[in-house]
C-alpha positions as CSV (number, residue, x, y, z in Angstrom):
1,M,39.3,121.7,142.9
2,A,39.5,121.6,139.1
3,K,36.3,121.3,137.1
4,H,36.3,119.0,134.1
5,C,34.3,118.9,130.8
6,P,31.8,116.1,131.1
7,T,32.3,115.3,127.4
8,C,36.0,115.1,127.0
9,G,37.3,115.2,130.6
10,S,39.6,118.2,130.0
11,V,40.2,120.7,132.8
12,I,38.0,123.8,132.4
13,Y,40.4,126.7,132.6
14,S,37.8,129.4,132.1
15,R,34.3,129.0,133.5
16,R,33.0,132.2,131.8
17,G,32.6,130.6,128.4
18,K,29.7,128.4,127.3
19,L,31.9,125.9,125.4
20,C,34.7,123.6,126.4
21,G,38.0,125.1,125.1
22,V,39.2,121.6,123.9
23,C,36.2,119.8,122.4
24,S,33.8,122.8,122.0
25,A,31.0,120.9,123.7
26,P,28.5,123.0,125.5
27,L,29.3,123.3,129.3
28,P,26.4,122.6,131.7
29,Q,25.2,125.7,133.6
30,A,26.5,124.2,136.9
31,L,30.1,124.4,135.6
32,R,29.8,128.0,134.3
33,L,30.1,131.3,136.2
34,V,27.1,133.5,135.7
35,G,26.4,137.2,136.1
36,E,27.0,138.0,139.7
37,Q,29.6,135.2,140.2
38,A,31.7,136.4,137.3
39,G,31.5,140.0,138.4
40,K,32.6,139.1,141.9
41,I,35.6,137.2,140.6
42,Q,36.5,140.0,138.2
43,A,36.4,142.5,141.0
44,Q,38.6,140.3,143.2
45,S,41.1,139.8,140.4
46,K,41.2,143.6,139.8
47,Q,41.8,144.2,143.5
48,A,44.5,141.5,143.6
49,E,46.3,143.2,140.7
50,Q,46.1,146.6,142.4
51,N,47.5,145.0,145.6
52,I,50.4,143.5,143.7
53,R,51.2,146.9,142.0
54,R,51.1,148.6,145.4
55,L,53.4,146.1,147.0
56,E,55.8,146.3,144.1
57,Q,55.9,150.1,144.4
58,E,56.5,149.8,148.2
59,Q,59.4,147.5,147.6
60,R,60.9,149.9,145.0
61,D,60.4,152.8,147.5
62,D,62.0,150.8,150.3
63,R,65.1,150.0,148.1
64,L,65.5,153.6,147.2
65,R,65.3,154.7,150.8
66,S,67.8,152.1,151.9
67,N,70.2,153.0,149.0
68,P,69.5,156.6,148.1
69,G,72.5,157.0,145.8
70,G,71.4,154.0,143.7
71,L,74.8,152.4,144.2
72,I,75.2,148.8,145.3
């Protein structure tokens, strides 16, 4: 569920910052990610990126195995 700035009502796209990206009003602590929360999300994001790269490599490898000459 999207979080919104209490001042302007804009969707908060990044909860790491202290200010609203639209109106620059300070965001309440409850709407921001702090320390451990931000670290967990960053680690999950990094893991997801690694998984995507691994799956893409597996797909390339599968295509090469099924068509070793590279001809269609």
